[in-house]
C-alpha beads as a LAMMPS data file, in Angstrom:
LAMMPS data file: protein, C-alpha beads

110 atoms
109 bonds

1 atom types
1 bond types

-500.0 500.0 xlo xhi
-500.0 500.0 ylo yhi
-500.0 500.0 zlo zhi

Masses

1 110.0

Atoms # bond

1 1 1 0.000 0.000 0.000
2 1 1 2.839 2.372 0.830
3 1 1 4.408 1.700 -2.599
4 1 1 1.133 2.600 -4.328
5 1 1 0.933 5.886 -2.428
6 1 1 4.572 6.659 -3.263
7 1 1 4.006 5.920 -6.973
8 1 1 0.876 8.092 -7.017
9 1 1 2.770 10.919 -5.326
10 1 1 5.601 10.721 -7.868
11 1 1 3.110 10.665 -10.753
12 1 1 1.261 13.638 -9.275
13 1 1 4.432 15.708 -8.891
14 1 1 5.609 14.704 -12.365
15 1 1 2.235 15.538 -13.858
16 1 1 2.217 18.957 -12.213
17 1 1 5.732 19.659 -13.485
18 1 1 4.802 18.721 -17.066
19 1 1 1.628 20.807 -16.886
20 1 1 3.346 23.875 -15.434
21 1 1 6.276 23.801 -17.872
22 1 1 4.680 22.617 -21.111
23 1 1 0.885 22.354 -21.064
24 1 1 -0.155 25.493 -19.192
25 1 1 -1.227 28.353 -21.496
26 1 1 1.661 30.716 -22.323
27 1 1 -0.089 33.675 -20.684
28 1 1 -0.139 31.822 -17.369
29 1 1 3.487 30.642 -17.682
30 1 1 4.682 34.132 -18.590
31 1 1 2.846 35.852 -15.744
32 1 1 3.835 33.196 -13.189
33 1 1 7.505 33.703 -14.122
34 1 1 7.173 37.488 -13.894
35 1 1 5.453 37.071 -10.533
36 1 1 8.283 34.905 -9.237
37 1 1 11.000 37.273 -10.508
38 1 1 9.366 40.598 -9.673
39 1 1 7.409 39.681 -6.548
40 1 1 4.043 40.706 -7.979
41 1 1 0.991 40.068 -5.826
42 1 1 -1.264 37.144 -6.712
43 1 1 -4.270 39.445 -7.209
44 1 1 -2.508 41.076 -10.174
45 1 1 -1.995 37.733 -11.937
46 1 1 -5.383 37.760 -13.717
47 1 1 -4.770 41.273 -15.071
48 1 1 -1.315 40.239 -16.227
49 1 1 -2.719 37.217 -18.067
50 1 1 -5.342 39.396 -19.791
51 1 1 -2.707 41.944 -20.809
52 1 1 -0.352 39.275 -22.145
53 1 1 -3.179 37.643 -24.126
54 1 1 -4.092 41.030 -25.643
55 1 1 -0.448 41.695 -26.450
56 1 1 -0.313 38.329 -28.212
57 1 1 -3.321 39.220 -30.351
58 1 1 -1.821 42.570 -31.341
59 1 1 1.656 41.188 -31.840
60 1 1 0.939 38.443 -34.322
61 1 1 -0.688 35.605 -32.417
62 1 1 0.906 32.283 -31.526
63 1 1 4.358 33.085 -32.911
64 1 1 4.560 36.264 -30.853
65 1 1 3.329 34.457 -27.731
66 1 1 5.893 31.702 -28.189
67 1 1 8.733 34.232 -28.446
68 1 1 7.502 36.111 -25.379
69 1 1 7.029 32.906 -23.392
70 1 1 10.540 31.707 -24.277
71 1 1 12.130 35.079 -23.552
72 1 1 10.445 35.493 -20.161
73 1 1 10.964 31.816 -19.342
74 1 1 14.731 32.194 -19.844
75 1 1 14.912 35.431 -17.853
76 1 1 16.834 35.435 -14.602
77 1 1 15.948 38.931 -13.363
78 1 1 12.837 41.058 -13.160
79 1 1 14.347 43.674 -15.464
80 1 1 15.111 41.099 -18.110
81 1 1 11.538 39.736 -18.002
82 1 1 10.088 43.246 -18.240
83 1 1 12.442 43.893 -21.171
84 1 1 10.939 40.866 -22.922
85 1 1 7.470 42.331 -22.382
86 1 1 8.574 45.741 -23.671
87 1 1 10.215 44.228 -26.745
88 1 1 7.054 42.306 -27.555
89 1 1 5.045 45.495 -27.066
90 1 1 7.268 47.475 -29.448
91 1 1 7.050 44.663 -31.980
92 1 1 3.250 44.693 -31.741
93 1 1 3.176 48.480 -32.115
94 1 1 5.414 48.282 -35.180
95 1 1 3.197 45.619 -36.725
96 1 1 0.072 47.697 -36.016
97 1 1 1.674 50.790 -37.551
98 1 1 2.678 48.799 -40.630
99 1 1 -0.870 47.490 -40.989
100 1 1 -2.231 51.007 -40.556
101 1 1 0.012 52.395 -43.291
102 1 1 -0.812 49.491 -45.578
103 1 1 -4.540 50.148 -45.133
104 1 1 -4.080 53.847 -45.635
105 1 1 -2.125 53.210 -48.843
106 1 1 -4.912 50.995 -50.175
107 1 1 -7.500 53.664 -49.391
108 1 1 -5.512 56.376 -51.156
109 1 1 -5.082 54.285 -54.327
110 1 1 -8.761 54.480 -55.202

Bonds

1 1 1 2
2 1 2 3
3 1 3 4
4 1 4 5
5 1 5 6
6 1 6 7
7 1 7 8
8 1 8 9
9 1 9 10
10 1 10 11
11 1 11 12
12 1 12 13
13 1 13 14
14 1 14 15
15 1 15 16
16 1 16 17
17 1 17 18
18 1 18 19
19 1 19 20
20 1 20 21
21 1 21 22
22 1 22 23
23 1 23 24
24 1 24 25
25 1 25 26
26 1 26 27
27 1 27 28
28 1 28 29
29 1 29 30
30 1 30 31
31 1 31 32
32 1 32 33
33 1 33 34
34 1 34 35
35 1 35 36
36 1 36 37
37 1 37 38
38 1 38 39
39 1 39 40
40 1 40 41
41 1 41 42
42 1 42 43
43 1 43 44
44 1 44 45
45 1 45 46
46 1 46 47
47 1 47 48
48 1 48 49
49 1 49 50
50 1 50 51
51 1 51 52
52 1 52 53
53 1 53 54
54 1 54 55
55 1 55 56
56 1 56 57
57 1 57 58
58 1 58 59
59 1 59 60
60 1 60 61
61 1 61 62
62 1 62 63
63 1 63 64
64 1 64 65
65 1 65 66
66 1 66 67
67 1 67 68
68 1 68 69
69 1 69 70
70 1 70 71
71 1 71 72
72 1 72 73
73 1 73 74
74 1 74 75
75 1 75 76
76 1 76 77
77 1 77 78
78 1 78 79
79 1 79 80
80 1 80 81
81 1 81 82
82 1 82 83
83 1 83 84
84 1 84 85
85 1 85 86
86 1 86 87
87 1 87 88
88 1 88 89
89 1 89 90
90 1 90 91
91 1 91 92
92 1 92 93
93 1 93 94
94 1 94 95
95 1 95 96
96 1 96 97
97 1 97 98
98 1 98 99
99 1 99 100
100 1 100 101
101 1 101 102
102 1 102 103
103 1 103 104
104 1 104 105
105 1 105 106
106 1 106 107
107 1 107 108
108 1 108 109
109 1 109 110
């Protein structure tokens, strides 16, 4: 019986590790890492996840989220993680400006 409990405990810990590192949505992974590095309060986690999801939509979707998730995940300091967020934000702003100018050019052609 003790062996069964030990095996279940190991499987539970392993399952949690796999979920938290690979299966959890990137918004949650990114914000959890920022929280651990920067000491953010737990009540701000939901807002962070919403902001990161919105940034992903503006910045190009899944590719942008993957880059942000990897960058923040590899960060070792709060400043580095915030730099990843800022870089993704600037990239999203540049993409939005490019789209704006493209649309404006199309409108002026006619």
